[in-house]
Structure formats: C-alpha cells, structure tokens
N, C-alpha and C positions, 0 to 999 in steps of 0.2 A: 433729155431725161424721159425715160419710159415710166409712166405713172399709172397705177391702178387706184382708182377713187371709189370709195364705198359711201353711200348716203342712205342710211336705213333709219333716219330719225322720224320719219312720217309714215302715213299710209301708202305713200308712193315710194317704193324702195328702188334704188337704181345703182348701177355699176358702170363706170366709164373707164376706158383705157385710152391713153393718149401718149404718143411719142412726140414730145414738144420740140424735138430736134428736126422733125420733118419726115417721119415715115409716110410713105406715099398713101397708105391705107387710111391714115388719120390726118392728112394734110388739111383737110377742111375743118378739123376740130376733133374732139374725142369721140370715139365709138361708144355708144350708150345702149344699155339694155335695162328695161325697167319693168316692174310688176306692181299692180295695185290690188287692194282688197286682200281679205284673208288675214289670219293672225300670225302665220308662220312666214319665214323668209327662205326662199330657195337660193341661199347665198352662193353655193358652189356652182349651181347651174347657171345663175346670172354671170358669175365670174368667167366661167368657160365660154359662155356665149359672147361676152364682150371681148374676150381675148381673140376668139375666132374671127370676130367682125373686124378687129384691128390688125389681124395678121401677125399677132405676137404669141410667143410661148410664155408659160409661167416663169420659166428660168430667165427670161429677158427683163422682167419687171425690176426697176431699180428703186422705186419709191411707192409706198402705199399711203395714200391720203384718206383720212377718215373724217366724215361729218360727225362732229362730237356733240351735236344738239345745241340747245335743249330740245327734248322731244321724247320719243318712245324709249323707255328704259331698256326694254329687251332688244330692240333693234340696234341701239347705239352700242350696247354691251357686246352684241354679236359681232358688229363690225370691228370694235376694238380688239376683241379676242382673235379675230382673223388676222388683223394687222400685226399683233404681238406674235402670233404663231409664224407668220410669214417672215418676220424679222429674225426670230430664233432659227428658223430653218434655212434661210437664204442670206441673212445679213444685210437686208435691204434698209433703205432710209424710211423713216416714219414721220408723218405730220398729222396734226389735228387741225381741222378747219371748222370754225363756228358755223352752225347751220343758219343762224340769223344773218351773219355776214354774207353767207351764200345767197340767201333770199334777196338781200339788198343789192348784191351785185347782178343778180338775174334781172331785177326790176330795172336797173340802170341799162343793162344790155338790151332790154326790150324798148328802151327809149323813154322811160318814165324819168321826169325831172322834178326837183323840188323837195320839200320835206316829206318823209315817209316814215310810218310807224309800222315795224314788224312785230307780229304777235304769234305766239305758240301756246297751245293749251297746256296749262300746268296742273289741271284737275282742281278740285275743291273750289270751283268758281273763281279761280285765279288764272292769270296768263303771264307768261314771260313777255316782256315788252322792251324793245330797243328802238331808238329813233336815229334817223339818218338824213343827211342832205345829199340828194343825188344831183350833182353838178356836172357841167359839160366835161370837166377834166377827170371826174371820177366820183367815187363814193366817199363821203366824209361822216363818220359817227358824230352824232350830236348829244347823245344821251347813253348812259350805261344800261346794260342789261339789268332789268329789275322785275319784281313781281308786281302786278297790278290787278285790281278787282275788275270783274267784267263790266260793271256799271261805268267805271271810269273810261274804259275803252269805247263803250257805246256812246258816251257823251262826246268823246274826242271825235269819233266818226261823224256823229250827228252835226258837229260844228264844222264839218267840211274837211277834216284831215284824211289823208290817204292811208288806209290801213290794209296791210296784206299779210298773209300767212296761210299755213296748211289748214284747209277747211275753215278758214276764218269767218266766212259768211254764215256758217252755222250758228255762230255765237254773236257776230256783229253784222247785221243785215247789210250795211253800206260797205263792208270790207270785200276785198278781192281775194279769191282763193289762189294761192301760189304754193308750190311745193318745192323744197330744196332739191337740186338736181346734182348727181355726181359729175356731170360735165363741168359745172361751175366749180365744184370742189377741185377738180383736176386743174383748171385753169388758174385758180387762186394758189394752189400748191406749187404750180410751175414757177411762180414769182418769189417763192420763199426758200430760205436756207436754214431756218431755225428747226432742224431736225431733232427728233426725240428718241430716247430709248423707250422700249415698250412699257417699262414699269412706271414711266412718268406720263403716259397717255391716259387721260381721264375724261369722262363725260362732263358736260357743263350743267350743273345744277345749282340753283340758288337756295333751295330748301334742303335742310339736312334730311338724309334718308334714314328713317327709323324702322325698326323691325320689332314685332311683339314676340317675345320668346315664349314658347309653349311651356306650360307647367309640367313638372315631373310627373310621370305616370303614377296613378294611385291604384293600389290593389286592396280589395276587401279581405280581411282575415277570415279564414274558413270557420264555421261553427264547430265546436268540439264534437257534436254528434254527427257531423256530415261525413258520408263515406268518401274515401279518396277517389279521385278521377280514375276511371278504368278498373277499379277494384270490383270483385265479384260481390253480388248481394249476400247478406247474411244467410248462412245455411247451404249455399251453393257448393257443389263438389268441384274441385279443380278439374279443368279439362272438359267440363260439361257445358 
C-alpha cells in the first residue's frame, strides 16, 4: 500500500511517503521531509518534496494517514483538511493515528524499554499524559490519555519516571524532547485496516473547545441637529 503520512501536531512538521509493498526508492523505510520553526506549514511543498524523494506521483497514493494529536490545533486541522480533500478528489483510504502512540512507538524503535510517560502541552498549565510499557515484543498502553497539571508531571519525573514529548524539557527539566514523526505514522498505518470516511476523522482533544461569540455591533443614534454625512454645510450653494 502506498501511504502518504502527515504529522503536523508539533513544532516539527513532517510528511512521509512509503510504499509498504516494496518500492525500491523506499525499501529502507518511508521517505521523509520535515520543517521546524515558524507558525505556518508549507504543507504542499512538503508533500511534493516527499513524493519526489519516494519516486511516486500523487495519483499513486492509496492511503493518507494523519497524526491526529493531541497537539497544535491549527496543524492538526490542516492535516485533516488535506486528507479529507484527497479522499474526496481521489477516493483514497484515510486513517487517523494518535500522536502520543506515535511517540511511544518511536521511543520503542530507539531501543527504550520499561515504563514511559508521554506528555504534550495542553496550555493553561496542563498537559496531555499517556503511559506505556515498552517491552521487547512491542508497545503496551498502561494508562488512558488524560489531562494532568504540570506539577504532577514534574513530581513524576523527579521520582525517576521516563518522560518524553515535544519540547517536554521546557516544562519538565528531566524530560526528553521527542517529536512525533510522519515516518512512524506511516509505519503504524501500514498495520491497520480500520479506514475512515473523511467526515469521521477528528482531532484528539480531551478539553471541550469553546469560542466566545462577539457581541452584535452597536451604533450610536445621530443627534437631531447633526448634519448628514456628506451633506453641504448650511448656506452653501450646490456645486460650489
């Protein structure tokens, strides 16, 4: 299966293309292109670069896999919109992959073993937290994704727990910085068959998203003696 993977949930945004059936250009694994820094994502440029590196055309993609967070609201929404549009235009398969599952799988691939806590900044001094056991045979979730205060994570790391996540050391000094990668999203997607229609693909958030609606515009009533806008002053001749 020829997979395009998008992982835009952190400050390191990446695109991977992988022909899991054995394309010569990607025989060693997914072809990956990434960018860091900045607030915008050059999504189409990253996609074209990854496709060129893999030696595939857009029309050959059979599945688009999206890193669904938690993480950057704008980045995840951008990736989801791209996947939905690709499915509408080409009828491809679509998958969502948890970005915290992605981080745990990357840690396992790097050789890390034992209990691991994955964290992602959720703003408001809170963090998304999920726990895993990294065992010789694979990754096993040991706790659900939940919101936790910063102090609880600092205490956890101070007690010797292994904590990883995007820019995690900024908040928890003992933590290890790790960013979810589209290559891992592609590998995880290659093992799955639970494909989705675009309208069912949603970002992972534990906190309800709320918006403050702007008040209706208010206009001050003109004074009775105020001249109309654009009218000539009293006594002026028309055309002068």
